[in-house]
C-alpha positions as CSV (number, residue, x, y, z in Angstrom):
1,M,-14.2,-1.7,-10.5
2,S,-15.3,-3.6,-7.4
3,A,-15.7,-7.4,-7.3
4,F,-19.1,-8.9,-8.0
5,Q,-21.0,-10.0,-4.8
6,A,-24.1,-12.2,-4.7
7,Y,-27.4,-10.6,-3.6
8,A,-30.9,-12.1,-3.3
9,G,-34.3,-11.3,-1.9
10,A,-38.0,-11.6,-2.4
11,Y,-41.1,-9.5,-2.7
12,E,-44.9,-9.8,-3.3
13,H,-47.0,-8.3,-6.1
14,E,-50.7,-8.7,-6.5
15,G,-50.8,-11.8,-4.3
16,G,-47.9,-13.5,-6.0
17,A,-44.5,-14.1,-4.4
18,F,-41.3,-13.4,-6.4
19,A,-37.7,-14.2,-5.7
20,W,-34.7,-12.4,-7.2
21,R,-31.0,-12.9,-7.3
22,C,-28.0,-11.4,-9.1
23,Y,-24.4,-10.5,-8.8
24,A,-23.5,-6.8,-8.7
25,T,-20.6,-4.4,-7.9
26,A,-22.7,-2.3,-5.6
27,R,-25.1,-3.3,-2.8
28,I,-28.6,-4.1,-4.2
29,H,-31.2,-3.9,-1.5
30,E,-34.2,-4.9,-3.7
31,V,-35.1,-5.7,-7.2
32,R,-38.5,-5.4,-8.9
33,R,-39.7,-6.3,-12.4
34,R,-40.6,-3.2,-14.2
35,E,-44.1,-4.5,-14.9
36,H,-44.6,-4.9,-11.2
37,G,-45.0,-1.2,-10.7
38,P,-45.5,1.3,-9.4
39,L,-42.3,1.0,-7.4
40,P,-42.6,1.6,-3.6
41,R,-41.1,4.9,-2.4
42,P,-37.4,4.4,-1.7
43,P,-36.3,4.7,1.9
44,K,-34.1,7.7,2.8
45,G,-30.6,7.3,1.5
46,R,-31.6,5.0,-1.4
47,K,-32.8,5.3,-4.9
48,W,-34.3,3.1,-7.7
49,V,-32.2,2.7,-10.9
50,S,-32.7,0.8,-14.1
51,P,-29.5,-1.1,-14.9
52,A,-28.4,-1.9,-18.4
53,R,-29.8,-5.2,-19.6
54,H,-27.6,-8.0,-20.7
55,G,-28.8,-10.5,-23.4
56,C,-32.3,-11.8,-22.4
57,E,-32.3,-10.4,-18.9
58,Q,-35.6,-9.0,-17.6
59,D,-36.4,-5.3,-17.4
60,V,-36.0,-4.5,-13.8
61,S,-35.4,-1.6,-11.3
62,C,-32.8,-2.0,-8.5
63,L,-32.9,-0.2,-5.1
64,V,-29.3,1.0,-4.4
65,D,-27.7,3.4,-2.0
66,E,-28.2,7.0,-3.0
67,T,-24.4,7.5,-3.3
68,V,-24.1,4.8,-6.1
69,E,-23.2,6.6,-9.3
70,E,-22.5,3.5,-11.5
71,F,-22.5,-0.2,-11.0
72,S,-22.5,-3.4,-13.0
73,Q,-24.7,-6.4,-12.5
74,I,-24.8,-9.9,-14.1
75,L,-27.0,-12.9,-14.0
76,L,-30.0,-11.0,-12.7
77,Q,-33.2,-13.1,-12.4
78,V,-36.6,-12.5,-11.0
79,Q,-39.0,-15.5,-10.9
80,A,-42.2,-16.6,-9.3
81,A,-41.3,-18.1,-5.9
82,Q,-42.7,-21.6,-5.2
83,R,-45.0,-21.7,-2.2
84,D,-44.8,-24.6,0.3
85,A,-47.4,-27.2,-0.4
86,E,-50.3,-27.2,2.1
87,P,-50.4,-30.3,4.3
88,A,-52.9,-33.0,3.2
89,S,-56.1,-33.0,5.2
90,A,-56.7,-35.9,7.5
């Protein structure tokens, strides 16, 4: 098995911003909560997969290379991203 590498990213859904991060043994290009569907069409050479959940992890789909047959992921988290505060009006 390959070593775990850190991956992170962000996406928007219905006007909300979400950040994700995890460690995985295969390159993860994107993660989406399952309830944030439908999933966008995967780019050529990639596919969406649903990894096994560990403990209380969220139900997600991961975008991986099409050649990935099996991988492991840990500490997967998707949460609402904090937006920068707007400057106070003068």
